[in-house]
N, C-alpha and C positions, 0 to 999 in steps of 0.2 A: 834613613835619618838617624843622627847622632845626636846624644844630649849631653849636655856638660852643666855641671853644678859646682860653684865657686864661691868663696867666701867674699862679703862686700866689705871694704874699708870706709865705714861711714863715721861722719862727725854726730855731735848730740842733736843738731836741728834736722839731720837727715833721719836720725833715729827716730825721732819724733814723727816727723811726716810718716815714714814707714809705720811705726806703731798705729799711726791714725788709719791707715789703709785696712792694716790686718783688723783693726776694732772695728770699722765700717762693713767689712765683709762678715766678720763673725756676728755684728748686728743684724745684717739682712738675712743671713742664714738661719738665725735663730727666730728671727720674726717671720720668715717664710715656712720654717717647720710648725711653729705655733698657729699659723694660719692654715697650712694644710690638716692638721690635726682637728681644727676646729671645725672646718667645712666638711670633712670627711663624715664627723660625727652626725653633722645635720644634713648633709646631701648624699653621703655615700659616695663621693667623687673628690678627686683630689686635682686642684687647678695644677697647669702648668708652669713652666717658668716664664713663659711670655706673659701669662696672665699674672703672676705674682709680681713681675715686674713693673707693669702698669699700675698695680694697687699699691706698690711699693712708692712709685713717683708721686700717686695722687695723694696717698694716706701717711706715707711716714717721712718723705724728703722736705715737705710742706711745713712740717712741725718740728724738723731736726735739721737746723741750717749746717751743721757740721758735716753733712753727706756731701756738700758743696765744696768742701775744703780738699776732698780726695777725687781721685779718678773714677768716671762712673761706670768703667770696668770691673773693678772691686766687688760692688754688690751684683752687678749683673752675673759675673762668673760664680758668685757665692750661691746664687738660685739655680744655675745650671748644674753645679756640683749638688745641691740639695735634690734636685731631678734624678740625677744620675745614683743618689744615694738611695731613692725610693726604687729605681728600677733594678738596681742590684739586689735589695732586698728580697724582691718578687721573684726574681729570676735566678739567682745564684744561692746555691744550698749552703745552711748555715751561716748566711749573712745576716746580721740582726738589723733591727729597726733603728733608722737615723736617730742620733741622740744630740742634744743641744750641746753646743760648743762652748767651752770655759777660757777664759782671758788666761793667758800664758801657756796653754797646752796645743801644740801643732799649729800655731799663729801663721798664716800664710795667705797671700792674696794674689790676683792676677792681673796683668797689664798688656795692652796692646795699643797699637798706633804707632807715631813716631818714635822708634826705638833704633837707635844707631850705635854702632860701636866705632869708637874713635881713638887713636894712638895706642892701640892694642891692648892696655889694661884699663880703659876708661868705657862707660856705656850711658848713654842719652836715654833717659826714662821720662814719660809723661808726667807733667805735675810734681816730678821730683828732682830732675835735673841730672846733671852729670854726676855719675857715681863711681868712684875708682876699686878696681877688684886686686885681689892679691895673687891672680895668674893672669897671663897672657891670653886673651881671648881669639878664639879663630876669626880671620877676616871672612865674614859671611854676613848675610843678611837675616836680620832677626824679625819674626813678625810678633811674636809675643813671648812673655817670660812670666815665670812664676816665682815670687819672692817668699821665702820662708824663714822662719828663725828656730834656732837650736842652740840652748844654752847660752842666752843673752848674745849670739852672734846671728847675723843675717846673711842669707845666702840667696843667690840666684841661679835659676836654671832656665835653660830653653834649648829647642832643638833646632838642628839645622841640615842641610842636605850635605851628603858624605858619600864619597865614593870609595868602596873598599879597594885595597890594594894588598895582592898578593906578596907574601916575603919569600925571601930565598931561604929553604929550609935545611937545617941542619942534619935532622934525622928522618927516617919514614915514618915507621909506625911505632908508637909508644902506648903501653899500657900503665894505666894511673890506680894504684889501689889507696884510697884515703882512709884515715883512721883517727884514733883519739890520741894516742900516744904521739904517733908521725902522723902530720897531717896528711903528707902525699907520699907514696913511696912508688917510683918509677921502674919501669922494667930494664932501664940502662944503667941501675944502679943509683941512680940520684935520689936524695932524701930531702924533704922540707921540713923541718921541725913546726909543732904546733906550740905558739906562742903562748896559748891560754890566758888571753888577756882578761877575761872576767875572772878567773882562778887567782890570777895574780894580783888584781884589785879588790877581792872579795873583802878583805878585812878593812880596807879603806871605804868600801862601799856601806858596809855595816857601821862604821863609825860614823860617816857623814848622816845615814838615814838616822841613826839615834839620835844625833844632835836635831834634826829636823823635827822629829817627833816629841822633844823637849821643848821647842819654842811655842809661845802662843801663838795661836791661828790668827791671822791677820796683821801679825807684827812685822815691823822691819828686819828685826833679825832671823824670824823665819823665812821671809824671801831671800835674805843673804843664804841663809843654810840651803835652801832649795836650789838657788843658783849654783853653790858649791859642788852638790849633790849632782847636778843636771851636767855640770862640765866634765866630772868624772865618769858619768855614763856616755857622754860623747866621746872622751877619749878612749874608752874600751871598745866602742863601736869603730872609731877611726883605725885604731890599731888592727883589728880584726879585718876591716875591708884593705887595709892596706896592704897585707900578707896575702889575702886572696885575689887581689889585682895583679901583684908581683907574678904570683905563680900561672894564674890563668894566662897572662900575657906571654910568659915565657913559654908555656906550652902551645899556645896557637901561633906564635911567631914563628917558632923552630922546628914543629913536627907537622908532617904533611896530614897523618892520621892519628886521632887521639881516641883511646878507647877508655870508658870508665864505666862504674857500676851504676846500675838504676836501683839506688838506695830507697827503701821506704822509710822516709825520715820522720813522717808523723807516727808511724808504727814504731820507731827506734825510740822516740821521745816518750812513749808509754812505758818505758822501763827507768822507773823512778830513781834507780841507783847511778844510772848512767845518763839520764835526761839532760843535768846541768853542762856535763862534761860535751854530750853530742850537741847542743845548742851553742855551746862555746866555739865550735869549729866552722859552724857556718856551710853545712854540707850543700843545704839548698842553694845559698848563693853562689858556691863555687860552680855548681851545675849551670845555672842561669848565666854567670859570665862567661863562662867557658862556651856557651851555646853562640852567643852574639860575637864573640871575639873570634871563634873559627869562622866565621862568615865574613868578617873584617880582612882578616889575613889570609884568607884562601886556604884553609886546613878543612878537614873531613872529621867530624866528631861521630863517634860511634858508640852507643849506650847498650851495653850488654844487658841481656835478659835478666829481670830480677832475681830468678830463680838459678841462675847460673853458679854452679857451685865453685867460684873461683878460688876460694879459700882449702877447698878439700881436695882438689885434683893435684896430682904430683905433676909439676911441670918437666919432669925428666922422663917418666915411662908411661903418664896418664892413668895411673891407679886412683881411685877415689876412695877416700876413707874420712871418718868422723875427725872433726877438729874443734873441740871445745875452746872457748874464748882465753881460757889461760895458758894453753899451750902456745906459746910466741915462737917455736921452732917447729917446721914441718919435718917429721921423720917417716919417709916412704916405709910400709911394712912390706914391700914387695921388693922394690931394688935397693933399699937402704939409703937413699939419697936423703941428706939433710940441707936445711936451707931456712933462711928468715921466714916467717910465714907471711909477712906483707910483700916482700920480694917476690916469694913464689906465685902470690896471687897477681902481682902486677904482671909477672910474665903470662900466666894463664889468659890475662885480658888481652895482652898482647896477640896471642896466639888465637883469640876470638875472632879477630880481625880477619883471619885466614879461612875461618871456616864457611 
């Protein structure tokens, strides 16, 4: 399965309908969470999503007629999401207890039924009608969609059947060393600059955040300021995602074997001096994207052992020596070989594939 997420081009009427769906889904989720907490305090048991939906129809829909203005799928899936949240809390370590949803934060809802893609960039949705997208949609059958809101814009996402197709490779094996100063240094000499999207926008983010804090809570001016701040955060995230997608696509399409490091990102983020710069690179997202794109384009992904000293080994003679972070040039004490630190690590990663 492959997923796609694209922005919707909606008018004011459609924005209202989408907001109603998101509001009903949020109301059903919060009602279900309150009902679960109350019943657990009384009986030490938690009702299932099916039981909650039966009670919702009998107790809530009858007194709230606006429930009938939207698709029944929105509240149904909201209760299923609540059940999954409870299961994750009980089974996944460090997963928090489900919390009540707030208006304007991660608004989303689910739809299924008579969904059809027409004329390339139009999609027909139940109870909403035909909606236009900014991108050409794949010609496929769609069973269900998830519609979400980010910074005053609505997005649609769905999954569809996808057949991987191997591409013609330009290179055989390539080692990739990722870092902060240079996002990726490859063993063939290619370098990809780190755009540092958050660092570039940090002053503007501070200014917008200060503007939000000065506005009166609940006022229209505060909502406007929050919208501006959200748009800037979205722009930063989009810039970072764009760079990572271009890099991982180039690697997966053009190389048969790709070797990367198994970085301990959560451990690296504990370094408070470098945490912001490390988070701005998106190391985890780089590995995630490369994993599924290698499957799409017929490439092999090799992940070097976490303790493999790629930065300490001389790529010329194999000698190993300590390399503090402030040293950016590798100078071998055995053979006198001098090379850029990141390029040396990339060559060692490439050699790791032949071990």
